[in-house]
C-alpha positions in Angstrom: -11.2 10.0 -110.4 -9.6 13.2 -108.9 -7.9 16.2 -110.4 -4.6 17.8 -109.2 -3.9 21.5 -109.1 -2.8 21.5 -112.7 -6.0 20.0 -113.9 -4.4 16.6 -114.7 -6.6 13.6 -114.1 -5.4 11.2 -111.4 -6.6 7.6 -111.6 -6.8 5.0 -108.8 -4.8 1.9 -109.2 -7.9 -0.2 -109.8 -9.0 2.2 -112.5 -5.6 2.1 -114.1 -5.6 -1.7 -114.0 -9.0 -1.7 -115.8 -7.6 0.7 -118.4 -4.6 -1.6 -119.0 -6.9 -4.6 -119.4 -9.1 -2.7 -121.9 -6.0 -1.7 -123.9 -4.8 -5.3 -123.9 -8.2 -6.6 -125.1 -8.3 -4.0 -127.9 -4.9 -5.3 -129.1 -3.0 -2.2 -128.0 -0.4 -4.2 -126.0 2.4 -1.6 -126.0 0.2 1.0 -124.3 -1.2 -1.7 -122.0 2.3 -2.6 -120.9 3.1 1.1 -120.2 0.0 1.3 -118.0 0.9 -1.9 -116.1 4.5 -0.9 -115.6 3.5 2.5 -114.2 1.2 0.7 -111.8 4.0 -1.5 -110.8 6.3 1.5 -110.1 3.7 2.6 -107.4 2.7 -0.9 -106.2 5.5 -3.4 -106.8 3.6 -6.1 -104.9 0.5 -6.0 -107.1 0.1 -9.7 -107.9 -2.5 -9.2 -110.6 -0.3 -6.7 -112.5 2.7 -9.0 -112.4 0.5 -11.8 -113.7 -0.6 -9.7 -116.7 3.0 -8.5 -117.4 4.0 -12.2 -117.3 1.5 -12.9 -120.0 2.8 -10.0 -122.1 6.4 -11.1 -121.6 5.6 -14.7 -122.5 3.9 -13.6 -125.7 7.1 -11.7 -126.6 9.2 -14.7 -125.9 10.8 -13.2 -122.7 10.2 -16.3 -120.6 12.7 -15.6 -117.9 11.2 -12.2 -117.2 7.7 -13.7 -117.3 8.8 -16.4 -114.7 10.3 -13.7 -112.5 6.9 -11.9 -112.4 5.0 -15.1 -111.7 7.4 -16.1 -108.9 7.2 -12.7 -107.3 3.3 -12.9 -107.4 3.3 -16.4 -106.0 5.6 -15.3 -103.1 2.7 -13.0 -102.2 -0.2 -15.4 -102.9 1.3 -18.9 -103.0 -2.1 -20.7 -103.2 -3.5 -18.7 -106.2 -4.5 -21.4 -108.7 -4.5 -19.1 -111.7 -0.9 -18.1 -110.9 0.1 -21.7 -110.5 -1.5 -22.6 -113.8 0.3 -19.7 -115.6 3.6 -21.0 -114.0 2.9 -24.5 -115.2 2.3 -23.2 -118.8 5.6 -21.2 -118.6 7.5 -24.3 -117.5 6.0 -26.2 -120.5 7.2 -23.4 -122.8 10.7 -23.7 -121.2 10.7 -27.5 -121.8 10.5 -28.2 -118.0 7.7 -30.7 -118.2 8.4 -32.7 -115.0 8.4 -29.5 -112.9 5.2 -28.4 -114.7 3.6 -31.7 -114.0 4.2 -31.3 -110.3 2.2 -28.1 -110.3 -0.5 -29.5 -112.5 -1.0 -32.4 -110.1 -1.5 -29.9 -107.3 -4.0 -28.0 -109.4 -5.8 -31.2 -110.4 -6.4 -32.1 -106.7 -7.8 -28.6 -106.1 -9.9 -28.4 -109.2 -10.3 -31.9 -110.7 -13.0 -31.0 -113.2 -11.4 -27.8 -114.6 -11.1 -28.4 -118.4 -8.1 -26.2 -118.8 -6.2 -28.2 -116.1 -7.3 -31.4 -117.7 -6.1 -30.3 -121.1 -2.7 -29.3 -119.8 -2.5 -32.5 -117.8 -3.3 -34.6 -120.9 -0.7 -32.7 -122.9 2.0 -33.3 -120.2 1.3 -37.0 -119.7 1.7 -37.4 -123.4 5.0 -35.6 -123.5 6.3 -37.4 -120.4 5.4 -40.8 -121.9 3.0 -41.8 -119.1 0.8 -43.7 -121.5 -1.5 -45.3 -118.9 -1.9 -42.0 -117.1 -2.4 -40.2 -120.3 -5.2 -42.5 -121.3 -6.9 -42.0 -117.9 -6.7 -38.3 -118.2 -8.1 -38.3 -121.7 -10.9 -40.6 -120.5 -11.7 -38.3 -117.6 -11.7 -35.3 -119.9 -14.0 -37.0 -122.3 -16.2 -38.1 -119.5 -16.5 -34.6 -118.2 -17.2 -33.4 -121.8 -20.0 -36.0 -122.0 -21.3 -35.0 -118.6 -21.3 -31.4 -119.7 -23.4 -32.3 -122.7 -25.8 -34.0 -120.2 -25.9 -30.8 -118.1 -24.1 -32.5 -115.2 -20.5 -31.4 -115.3 -21.3 -27.8 -114.1 -23.5 -29.2 -111.3 -20.8 -31.6 -110.2 -18.1 -29.0 -110.1 -20.3 -26.6 -108.1 -21.1 -29.5 -105.6 -17.4 -30.4 -105.3 -16.6 -26.8 -104.5 -19.4 -26.6 -101.9 -18.4 -29.9 -100.3 -14.8 -28.8 -100.0 -15.9 -25.6 -98.4 -18.0 -27.5 -95.9 -15.1 -29.7 -95.0 -12.7 -26.8 -94.7 -15.1 -25.1 -92.3 -15.4 -28.2 -90.1 -18.8 -29.2 -91.3 -17.6 -32.7 -92.1 -21.0 -34.5 -92.1 -22.6 -32.0 -94.6 -19.5 -32.2 -96.7 -19.5 -36.0 -96.8 -23.2 -35.9 -97.7 -22.5 -33.7 -100.7 -19.6 -36.0 -101.9 -22.0 -38.9 -101.6 -24.5 -37.0 -103.7 -21.9 -36.6 -106.4 -21.3 -40.4 -106.3 -24.9 -41.0 -106.9 -24.8 -38.9 -110.0 -21.5 -40.4 -111.2 -20.6 -43.6 -109.4 -16.9 -44.1 -108.4 -16.1 -40.5 -109.5 -12.4 -40.3 -108.6 -12.1 -36.7 -107.3 -15.0 -37.3 -104.9 -13.5 -40.6 -103.7 -10.1 -39.0 -103.3 -11.5 -36.1 -101.3 -13.4 -38.5 -99.0 -10.3 -40.7 -98.6 -8.1 -37.7 -97.7 -10.4 -36.7 -94.9 -10.6 -40.3 -93.7 -6.8 -40.3 -93.6 -6.8 -37.0 -91.6 -9.0 -38.8 -89.1 -6.6 -41.9 -89.1 -9.6 -43.9 -90.5 -7.1 -45.9 -92.6 -9.5 -48.8 -93.4 -12.2 -46.4 -94.6 -9.7 -44.5 -96.8 -8.4 -47.8 -98.2 -11.9 -49.0 -99.2 -12.8 -45.6 -100.8 -9.7 -45.6 -102.9 -10.2 -49.2 -104.1 -13.6 -48.2 -105.4 -12.0 -45.8 -107.8 -9.1 -47.9 -108.8 -10.3 -48.7 -112.3 -10.6 -45.0 -113.2 -7.8 -43.4 -111.1 -5.1 -46.0 -110.4 -2.6 -44.2 -112.7 -3.2 -40.9 -111.0 -0.2 -40.1 -108.7 -2.4 -38.4 -106.0 -4.6 -41.5 -105.9 -1.5 -43.7 -105.5 -0.1 -41.4 -102.8 -3.3 -41.6 -100.8 -3.4 -45.4 -101.2 0.1 -45.7 -100.0 -0.7 -43.6 -96.9 -3.8 -45.8 -96.2 -1.7 -49.0 -96.6 1.0 -47.6 -94.3 -1.6 -46.6 -91.7 -3.0 -50.1 -91.7 0.5 -51.5 -91.1 0.8 -53.0 -94.6 4.3 -51.6 -94.9 5.6 -54.1 -97.5 2.7 -53.3 -99.9 3.1 -49.5 -99.3 6.9 -49.8 -100.0 6.4 -51.7 -103.2 3.8 -49.3 -104.4 6.1 -46.3 -103.6 9.0 -47.8 -105.5 6.9 -48.9 -108.5 5.3 -45.5 -109.0 8.5 -43.7 -108.4 10.2 -45.8 -111.1 7.5 -44.8 -113.6 7.1 -41.2 -112.6 10.4 -40.1 -111.0 8.2 -38.0 -108.7 10.2 -37.3 -105.5 7.0 -37.2 -103.5 7.0 -41.0 -103.6 10.5 -41.2 -102.2 9.5 -38.8 -99.4 6.5 -41.0 -98.7 8.8 -44.1 -98.7 10.9 -42.2 -96.1 7.7 -41.8 -93.9 7.1 -45.5 -94.2 10.6 -46.3 -93.1 10.2 -44.0 -90.1 6.8 -45.7 -89.2 8.5 -49.1 -89.5 11.3 -47.9 -87.2 13.7 -48.9 -90.0 16.1 -46.3 -88.9 19.1 -47.3 -91.1 17.1 -47.3 -94.4 15.4 -44.0 -93.3 18.7 -42.3 -92.7 20.1 -43.5 -96.1 17.0 -42.3 -98.0 16.8 -39.0 -96.1 20.4 -38.3 -97.2 19.6 -39.2 -100.8 16.6 -36.9 -100.9 18.5 -34.1 -99.3 21.0 -34.1 -102.1 18.2 -33.2 -104.5 16.3 -30.9 -102.1 18.7 -29.6 -99.5 16.4 -27.1 -97.8 13.3 -29.2 -97.2 12.7 -29.3 -93.5 10.8 -32.6 -93.4 13.9 -34.3 -94.8 16.3 -32.8 -92.3 13.9 -33.8 -89.5 13.7 -37.4 -90.8 17.5 -37.6 -91.0 18.0 -36.3 -87.5 15.3 -38.5 -86.0 16.5 -41.7 -87.8 20.1 -41.0 -86.9 19.2 -40.5 -83.2 17.0 -43.6 -83.0 19.5 -45.8 -84.8 22.2 -44.7 -82.4 20.1 -45.6 -79.4 18.8 -48.9 -80.9 22.4 -50.1 -81.5 23.9 -48.5 -78.3 26.4 -46.6 -80.5 27.4 -44.4 -77.6 30.8 -43.3 -78.9 31.9 -39.7 -78.8 32.3 -39.7 -82.6 28.7 -40.9 -83.3 27.1 -38.8 -80.6 28.8 -35.7 -81.8 27.9 -36.5 -85.4 24.2 -37.0 -84.4 24.4 -33.7 -82.4 25.6 -31.8 -85.5 22.8 -33.3 -87.7 20.2 -32.1 -85.1 21.7 -28.6 -84.9 21.5 -28.3 -88.7 18.0 -29.7 -88.9 16.8 -27.2 -86.3 17.5 -24.4 -88.9 14.9 -25.8 -91.2 12.0 -27.1 -88.9 9.5 -25.4 -86.7 6.7 -26.4 -84.4 6.3 -29.9 -83.2 9.2 -31.2 -85.2 11.5 -28.5 -83.8 10.5 -29.4 -80.2 11.1 -33.1 -80.9 14.6 -32.3 -82.1 15.3 -30.0 -79.2 14.3 -32.8 -76.8 16.6 -35.2 -78.5 19.4 -32.6 -78.3 18.8 -32.5 -74.6 19.1 -36.3 -74.4 22.3 -36.1 -76.5 23.6 -33.5 -74.0 23.0 -36.0 -71.2 24.8 -38.8 -73.1 27.8 -36.5 -73.7 27.9 -35.4 -70.0 26.7 -31.8 -70.7 24.3 -32.0 -67.8 23.7 -28.3 -67.3 22.9 -27.9 -71.0 20.6 -30.9 -70.9 18.7 -29.5 -67.9 18.4 -26.0 -69.4 17.2 -27.3 -72.8 14.7 -29.8 -71.4 13.3 -27.4 -68.7 12.9 -24.7 -71.4 10.8 -27.1 -73.5 8.8 -28.2 -70.5 8.0 -24.6 -69.6 6.2 -24.3 -73.0 4.6 -27.8 -72.8 4.0 -28.5 -69.1 1.7 -31.5 -69.9 4.4 -33.3 -71.9 4.9 -36.3 -69.5 7.5 -38.0 -71.7 9.6 -34.8 -71.7 9.3 -34.5 -67.9 10.3 -38.2 -67.5 13.4 -37.6 -69.6 14.3 -34.8 -67.1 14.3 -37.4 -64.4 17.4 -39.0 -65.8 19.1 -35.6 -65.7 18.1 -35.0 -62.1 19.3 -38.4 -61.1 22.7 -37.8 -62.6 22.8 -34.5 -60.6 21.6 -36.3 -57.5 18.9 -33.7 -57.3 16.6 -36.1 -55.5 13.4 -34.1 -54.9 13.3 -33.0 -58.5 14.1 -36.6 -59.6 11.3 -38.3 -57.7 8.8 -35.7 -58.9 9.8 -36.1 -62.6 10.0 -39.9 -62.2 6.2 -40.0 -61.6 5.7 -38.7 -65.2 6.9 -42.0 -66.5 3.6 -43.5 -65.3 1.5 -41.0 -67.3 3.6 -41.3 -70.5 3.5 -45.1 -70.4 7.2 -45.8 -69.8 6.4 -47.1 -66.4 3.6 -49.6 -65.6 0.3 -48.2 -64.4 -2.9 -49.7 -62.8 -5.7 -49.0 -65.2 -8.8 -48.6 -63.0 -10.6 -46.2 -60.7 -8.8 -47.1 -57.5 -6.8 -44.4 -55.7 -3.0 -44.4 -55.5 -1.7 -45.4 -52.1 0.3 -43.0 -49.9 0.9 -42.6 -46.2 -2.5 -41.0 -45.8 -4.4 -44.1 -46.8 -6.2 -46.1 -44.1 -4.5 -49.2 -42.7 -7.6 -51.2 -43.7 -6.4 -51.0 -47.4 -5.3 -54.0 -49.4 -2.6 -52.5 -51.6 -1.2 -53.7 -55.0 2.4 -52.7 -55.6 2.8 -52.6 -59.3 6.0 -54.0 -60.9 8.5 -51.7 -62.7 10.0 -51.9 -66.1 13.0 -54.0 -65.3 14.1 -56.5 -62.7 16.9 -54.1 -61.6 14.4 -51.3 -60.9 12.2 -53.7 -58.9 15.1 -54.9 -56.8 16.1 -51.3 -56.1 12.6 -50.1 -55.1 11.4 -53.1 -53.1 13.6 -52.0 -50.2 10.4 -49.9 -49.4 7.8 -52.7 -49.4 8.0 -52.9 -45.6 6.8 -49.3 -45.5 3.5 -50.4 -47.0 3.3 -53.7 -45.1 3.4 -51.8 -41.8 0.5 -49.6 -42.9 -1.9 -51.9 -44.8 -4.2 -54.9 -44.2 -2.8 -56.8 -47.1 0.0 -56.2 -49.6 0.2 -57.8 -53.1 3.7 -57.3 -54.7 3.7 -57.5 -58.5 7.1 -58.5 -59.8 9.1 -60.1 -62.6 8.4 -63.9 -62.2 12.1 -64.5 -61.7 12.0 -62.6 -58.4 9.1 -64.6 -56.9 11.2 -67.1 -54.9 13.5 -64.5 -53.4 10.6 -62.0 -52.6 8.5 -64.7 -50.9 11.3 -65.3 -48.5 11.9 -61.6 -48.0 8.3 -60.6 -47.4 6.5 -63.7 -46.0 3.3 -61.7 -45.0 2.7 -60.4 -48.5 1.4 -62.2 -51.5 3.9 -62.2 -54.4 2.2 -61.8 -57.7 4.4 -62.8 -60.6 3.5 -60.7 -63.7 5.0 -61.5 -67.1 5.4 -58.6 -69.5 5.3 -58.8 -73.3 5.9 -55.8 -75.5 2.6 -54.4 -76.9 0.4 -56.4 -74.5 -1.4 -55.5 -71.3 -0.1 -57.2 -68.2 -2.4 -59.7 -66.4 -3.3 -59.2 -62.8 -5.2 -62.1 -61.2 -8.9 -61.7 -60.6 -8.7 -62.4 -56.8 -6.1 -59.6 -56.4 -8.3 -57.1 -58.4 -11.3 -58.1 -56.3 -9.5 -57.4 -53.0 -7.4 -54.3 -53.4 -8.5 -50.8 -52.3 -5.5 -48.9 -53.7 -2.4 -49.3 -55.7 1.1 -47.8 -55.9 3.9 -48.1 -58.5 7.0 -49.8 -57.0 9.2 -47.0 -58.2 7.0 -44.4 -56.4 7.7 -45.9 -53.0 11.2 -44.5 -52.9 9.8 -41.0 -53.5 7.3 -41.4 -50.7 10.1 -42.8 -48.4 12.4 -39.9 -49.3 9.7 -37.3 -48.8 8.6 -38.5 -45.3 11.7 -40.2 -43.9 14.5 -38.4 -45.7 16.1 -41.5 -47.0 15.9 -43.6 -50.1 15.6 -47.1 -48.6 13.1 -47.8 -45.9 14.8 -51.1 -45.1 18.5 -51.2 -46.0 18.7 -54.9 -46.7 15.8 -57.3 -47.3 17.2 -60.4 -49.1 18.8 -62.9 -46.7 21.0 -65.9 -47.5 19.1 -69.1 -47.1 20.4 -72.5 -46.1 19.8 -74.6 -49.1 20.7 -78.1 -50.2 24.1 -78.6 -51.7 24.5 -76.9 -55.0 26.9 -77.7 -57.8 28.7 -74.4 -57.3 29.1 -74.4 -53.6 32.2 -76.7 -53.5 33.9 -74.6 -56.2 33.3 -71.4 -54.2 34.6 -73.0 -51.0 37.8 -74.0 -52.8 38.2 -70.4 -54.0 37.6 -69.0 -50.5 40.3 -71.3 -49.1 42.8 -69.7 -51.5 42.0 -66.1 -50.6 39.3 -63.4 -50.5 36.7 -63.7 -53.2 35.2 -60.8 -55.3 32.2 -61.1 -57.6 32.5 -59.4 -61.0 30.0 -57.8 -63.3 31.1 -55.3 -66.0 28.1 -54.7 -68.3 24.4 -55.3 -68.9 23.2 -58.6 -70.4 23.6 -57.1 -73.9 27.2 -57.0 -75.2 26.1 -54.3 -77.7 28.4 -51.3 -78.0 32.1 -51.9 -77.6 32.4 -48.8 -75.5 29.0 -48.2 -74.0 28.6 -45.2 -71.7 27.9 -47.1 -68.5 29.9 -50.3 -69.0 33.3 -51.8 -69.5 34.8 -53.7 -72.3 37.0 -56.8 -71.8 40.3 -54.9 -72.0 39.2 -52.5 -69.2 38.0 -55.4 -67.1 41.4 -56.9 -67.5 43.0 -53.6 -66.2 41.0 -53.7 -63.0 41.7 -57.5 -62.5 45.4 -56.9 -62.9 45.4 -54.0 -60.4 43.5 -56.1 -57.9 45.9 -59.0 -58.2 48.9 -56.7 -57.9 47.5 -55.3 -54.6 46.5 -58.7 -53.2 48.1 -61.7 -55.1 45.7 -64.2 -53.5 42.4 -62.5 -54.3 40.0 -64.7 -56.3 37.2 -63.7 -58.7 33.9 -65.2 -59.5 31.7 -64.3 -62.4 28.4 -62.6 -61.7 27.9 -61.4 -65.3 24.7 -62.7 -66.7 24.3 -63.6 -70.3 27.0 -65.2 -72.5 30.4 -63.8 -71.6 32.6 -66.8 -72.1 34.6 -65.2 -75.0 35.2 -62.1 -73.0 36.5 -64.1 -69.9 38.7 -66.2 -72.2 40.2 -63.1 -73.7 40.8 -61.5 -70.3 42.5 -64.7 -69.0 44.7 -64.8 -72.1 45.7 -61.2 -71.7 46.2 -61.0 -67.9 46.6 -64.6 -66.7 43.8 -63.9 -64.2 40.8 -66.2 -64.3 37.3 -65.1 -63.4 35.7 -68.4 -62.4 32.2 -69.3 -63.6 30.4 -71.2 -60.9 28.9 -74.4 -62.3 25.2 -74.8 -62.2 24.5 -71.2 -61.3 21.9 -69.5 -63.5 22.9 -65.9 -63.1 20.0 -64.6 -65.3 17.1 -66.4 -63.7 18.2 -67.8 -60.3 18.1 -64.8 -57.9 18.1 -67.0 -54.8 21.4 -68.6 -55.9 22.9 -65.3 -57.0 22.0 -63.7 -53.7 23.4 -66.7 -51.7 26.7 -66.3 -53.6 26.9 -62.6 -53.0 26.1 -63.1 -49.3 29.1 -65.5 -48.9 31.8 -63.6 -50.8 33.9 -60.6 -49.7 32.5 -58.0 -52.1 31.1 -57.1 -55.5 32.6 -55.1 -58.3 29.8 -54.2 -60.7 28.2 -51.9 -63.3 24.9 -50.4 -62.5 22.8 -53.5 -63.3 20.6 -56.0 -61.5 23.8 -57.4 -60.0 24.3 -54.1 -58.3 20.8 -54.0 -57.0 20.9 -57.6 -55.7 24.2 -57.0 -53.9 22.7 -53.9 -52.1 19.5 -55.9 -51.2 21.7 -58.7 -49.8 24.0 -56.2 -48.0 27.1 -57.4 -49.7 29.8 -54.7 -49.9 29.3 -53.2 -53.4 31.4 -51.0 -55.5 29.6 -49.7 -58.6 30.7 -47.5 -61.5 28.3 -45.1 -63.3 28.7 -42.6 -66.1 28.0 -39.2 -64.5 28.6 -35.9 -66.2 31.6 -34.1 -67.6 32.7 -32.8 -64.2 32.4 -36.1 -62.3 35.5 -37.1 -60.3 36.2 -40.7 -61.1 38.7 -40.9 -58.2 36.1 -40.1 -55.6 33.9 -42.8 -54.0 30.4 -41.6 -53.1 28.7 -43.3 -50.2 25.2 -44.4 -51.3 22.2 -45.5 -49.3 23.0 -49.2 -49.1 25.1 -51.1 -46.6 28.7 -50.6 -47.8 27.5 -49.3 -51.2 29.9 -47.0 -52.9 29.5 -45.4 -56.3 32.3 -44.1 -58.6 31.0 -41.7 -61.2 33.1 -40.8 -64.2 32.6 -38.4 -67.2 30.7 -40.2 -70.0 32.8 -41.4 -72.9 35.9 -41.4 -70.8 38.6 -42.8 -73.1 41.0 -43.8 -70.4 39.2 -45.5 -67.5 42.5 -46.7 -65.9 42.5 -44.0 -63.2 38.9 -44.9 -62.4 39.6 -48.6 -62.2 42.8 -48.1 -60.1 40.8 -45.9 -57.7 38.1 -48.6 -57.3 40.7 -51.3 -56.8 42.5 -49.3 -54.2 39.2 -48.6 -52.3 38.2 -52.3 -52.4 41.6 -53.4 -51.3 41.6 -50.9 -48.4 38.0 -51.6 -47.3 37.8 -55.4 -47.8 41.2 -57.0 -48.1 43.4 -55.5 -45.5 41.6 -56.6 -42.3 
């Protein structure tokens, strides 16, 4: 204590608090209130003072004011168990039993042997009609009472606390030993089993967690935390159906939204994007500011859009707005994920500069994020920023989106000795392989032996193209490692990814293609389609046509045409040259589209009999080599035409400032690209420009 100049006694805040407590304990509650309110006037964030005032307010029936004090204190110390317990009691007094139960469950996890918490939990389970859970709680309380009579309860509680502290400090082995000690004193003691299971889940040891939880099922199966942990273990093991059923069953009984949120996590893990987005919307109606729900909705919407190729301006913009809103509620890793997806959405929408800025900003903070760097490769390719593209493209190997040789051998480059036997690894798709294998001769000229890994469908055409190499057909199945023959592994000294060859070529020779063409037409026996093609050629020049990928997914996909747009181009070509003929190069089932086009325009795109456009690349190459030109989307047809040297006119989605009227000369022989703004509604100017260019270059000589 101190004295001021007038002789009055000044007390410290701690001394004043002790005085208030003494007055309260003596029953002098009015004076106690005066002391505490004076303290609060000097220290409005004194949590202990607000807690005592809340007790006084509650005793006087002023529950709203009591709750205001408790909430203020919790804002300062959100993990204070005594404050949480007082809030739960206030909620019970207000008749808000479900909200009180949520807090009590949190308290029970933190202090599962506390008798006050057990008593309040028993009271609430009775009121909420959770009969099974109530019986379990009463049984646990009685068991603890019995243990206390045996002198064990206090020892168990101390050991639980010590074990938790060891775990929190990173001393996992010591913590587990203490929990096991508890289990020797009280076999299958649920709090110890749940604690061990939680740490197993944190280590993604889902099988271990599952077994621990099953041990305590008789005593704890009605406990929601136990159920939640078991659901996480089942989900981690991939038992999604069991986990979903358990979520729905427990939620039906308890109406606890935590189980809906866990169901949402299961949907995300299952990649069930549609159900995930539906459930996220449902949960957000009840809890509109929960960040994890906004993140789930944004991610599910984005992945569903990509999965179903829903690249329309409306859906992309809708997805973009969901992400922008979600970014207001999330931080850390989730925020970075959404920003990366916004960058990809910018790219789809043609906002190429925005995409570059956003992704490069993220990469500056996470320079080792190979997946993010690989996404930037697509941006650089659209910008035709080739040095940056080839550098970023290499990140696809490290992030697993391009194939990689798993071994200790060095990667091949121009500095390797000519005594090397080199394995060229295949790429992710047949179109990529056809594009990058222009550069195989660069390796052949500088190595003892070259093994070319490829899609099995390319084996015949590559054997003819590169007779001094050994072609190694490699099948790929999602989720499985590729198989490389043992004799190849035994011989090779180095390896290189097929897609990396173009970067090496560009860096050292300032061109993308080391050899401009490499597939040559072969004299083969009479084929069923040859006579049909000869008849068409007798009627006029022949153009091969491909307008989309093999999947007829989205009706207005970014990079492809729909049947109506194909009809516009055919009509324009026929108006420029009435005798021009068309053959189908579109792989996959397209008969309905061709029938529709013929009905609308009267122009037939002939399907050559016996030609397997999906698997027979020798036959496809021979057709392209013998016709006047190819009109195509950016598919394997495009890459085959360039490899053959057939005049090729390809359309791509570029960025919002792309000029669809301007032909861009590419690296191949008579290869011209027409780039247009993504999501272009009216492609007629583009199609007319392509028709005019093909007529001028191919049909007027």
